[in-house]
N, C-alpha and C positions, 0 to 999 in steps of 0.2 A: 464261608465254605472254602476249603482248600482242595484243589485237585492237582495231583502230581502226575505229570506225563513224562515217562522215562523213555519213550520211543518216538522216533520221527514218523511213525506210522499214523497217517491221518485218520485211520479207522478208530483210534482211541478217542480222537476229538469227536468223531461222529457219534460215539456212544455217550457223549456229554453235550447234548444239544443246547444246554443253557450257556455254553461257552462260545457257540458259533453265532455270528450275525447272519442275517438273511443273505447278505451278499457274499458270505464266505471269506471275508478278509481277516478281521481281527476283532477280538472281544476283550474288554476290560474285565479283569477278575476283581469285582467290587471291593473297595477298601484296601487293596493291596499295593496299588501303584504298578501292577503288572498286567500284561495282556497275553493272550494266546493267539497265535496266527500260524497258519500252515507255512512250512519252510518255503514252499513254492511262491508265496506272496513276497517274502523277503528276497528270494532270488530274482523275481520279476522286477522288484524295485531296484535292486543293486545293478541290474543290467540296463536300466533305462537311462537315456541321455539326461533326463532331468531327475535323477535319483535323489539328490538332496532335497529338491522341492517336494517330490512324492513322499519322502520320509517325513519331512516337516508337516505335510498335510495329514499324514497318518497320525503323527504325534499330537497334532492339534485336535483331531477328531477324538482320539482316545482321551485326551485331557478334558474335553467337553463332557465325555461320558462320565468321568470321575466327579464332575461338579454338577451333574443333573439334579442332585438332591437340593441344590440351592436355586433351581430355576424358578423364576417368578412369571406367572402368566397374568398380564395386566389388561383388564377390560375397560370399556368406555367410561364407567363411573370413576375409575382411578386416573385415566389418562386424558379424557375429553376427546379422544379420537374415535372415529367410527370403526376402525380396524383394531383387532386384538394385537397386542405386542407381547413378546416374551423376551425376557432378559436373563441371560445365563452368565453369571460371573465366572470367569476363568482367569484369575489374576496372573497366572504364569503363561497365559496364551500369547502366541506370537502376533495376533491380530489387534490386540488392545480392545477396549470396551466398544460394544456395538449392541444394537437392539434389532431383533428380528420382527418383521411385520407380516401378519397374515394378509395375503392378497386374495386368494381364491381357495377356499371360502374366506371371507373377511373376518369372521367372528370366531374362528377356531383353527387350530393347527391339526392337520391329520396327514397321515402318510399319503403321498401323492398330491397333496395340496401345493399351492404356489405361495412362496414367501419371498420377501426381500430382506436384505440386511443393510442397516444404516449405521456406519461407523460414527463414533463421537468426533473424530477428526474431520473438520469441515473441508479439508483439502482432499479427502478421499470420497469418491462417489459411492452411492448405494450399489449393491451387487445382488446377484441372485435373480429372482423373478422381476418382471416389469413393475416399476413403481412410478406413479405419476409425480411430476415435480411438485404438485400441490401436497400430496400425501407425504413425500419426502420432507417438504418444508414443515409440515405439522410435526413429524417425528423429531426433526431437528429442534423445533421450538420446545417440544416436551423435554428433550435432552437439556436444552439451555436452562429451562425453568427448574429442572430437577437434578442438575449436574452433581451437586454435593451429595445428595442422597444416593444417586446412582453409583458414584465412585466409591462411597463408603461400602455399599453392598458389593460392588465389584471386588473390593479388597477384603471382603468377608469380615468387616469391622462391625456389622450390625446384624440383628436378627431379621428374619423375613417380616414379622409383624411390625417392627420398628421401621423397616424400609418402606413398607406399604403406607404406614401412617404418615411418613414424611413426604410422600409424593403429592404433588399438586397438579390437577388437570389443567390443560390449556383451554382457553376460551374458544 
């Protein structure tokens, strides 16, 4: 779908609800590498003392939206963990590989749920929601056992079914 917006009038965006996120910031136009955002959002960012970081965060979020097609939701049978994991490869992302862990509820991801993010880099702590040291250790053990398969999928070098087949649960 291509939508051309020739006016700065936000009313045109309002007439295209498929382009607006619930929080009203920016939306990826799927498959185009482009996004739509009200000018006010860009003005707000440009005037902020941490403008570069805010822009980097927006770019990161938009890049994740572009790669949602490759998201893998990994359950207990695949991982050996009681909590559901999801893995979203964003090879151009600023953060590097990481795995998200469902905390509450533990077996699914849903809007308003609590999740934590565990980076592959051992030197970086988990972030997001509260994660116990034991659960973080299990996620890091899963990463260690499956590093080659996870990185191949991160770099979009393998299909989802090949990726899932290559994963080994932890004990």
